[in-house]
C-alpha angles and dihedrals in degrees: 000000000000118000115247117234112246116221116217127198128207117244109231112210114223124187103225098165108072119170115258118249120246089259092053092051088048091056091047091050091048092052092049090050092048093051091046089050094050091049091049091047092050093050091045093050098039095097092152090060097228113204132171110243107198091200091066099028095233144078116266128201095240091187086085121065100206122070132168147162137228124222143182138168088295086075089059119214109345124210098226097190090059093045092050088061097037096113129117128221089269105040142013132204098258102181142008127208113207127204109240111169145359128200121333100317113014123110120188100248092223095044101097093047095043092046092052096040092053090054093046097055092039105250120152105249141193137176134230139197124213104221120224112198088200092067130070107262091225091062091047089052090054091050093054096043092047092057106030119072109176122209131193111295094025116130121248119277117267130216108210107208109183104129132057096190085214089287123149116267090241092056092048095048089048095050096045091050090052092051093048094048095049094042089052091047092053101043101031095231131095111255123230125235121226117204144144124242094268098049091043091061092038104048112003111044109085094009105061105021092137093060123087113245142216110202129198114214114153097172098050131095091197136017104191093104095056101072108015093162097044133079102245111191103172140031123200100203102165142027097183102070129124132221135181111256094030124091112217135357123341134188120255126208139177133209109234102209139061129286094254090063090042092059090054095050119110135354 
């Protein structure tokens, strides 16, 4: 067979790495300094010590020692043995608030099971009522009292206010006040109000400043500037966390005070 002629090509050397001019080096240096400054500023202002905890799939403010979750039938059937041991090497789930009732007649279909299971595995528990402004507050009080029997060590009852049902502000404030007064009279402990930022400013600030608060604020890295004149106990900082024993997302909360105050909270 005849040999094929092999074509060769010349390699042209090109100088791709040209030295940067002084202006280019100045820009690079400026970018480096900017990044370093941002890192320094973030570390300096991160008083809450946010850190990603892979076990829970979110960042947690590790400045605070007490962390917890809240659950309802939306979290389906919970494996409480797994949940009890769902902590990481840096943080544990120290409490759980459980939805009990809503309006005048509704009982959360997982409440009785969740309430008894939390006690069985030894998790600090509390119960909350979803307030319906369309329903007489007295009837909502009866609904909650009829289902929730607090024991020593349980957390204070919570009124969850996150719908206005297009009712006038004065009607909502009057009904909420009646619920709070009657619940405190029955259980002998001041209940907590749960609200988001908008409802806090619209209904709570100036009307219920003597009640402890549980505030929801997901886009914040700090919440101390929101209610400077109120006693904020809990901060719900995420609705996208994970926990062993629970399918899907779960809300994460943090207790904003020291362990001494935590021990004295509740029944």
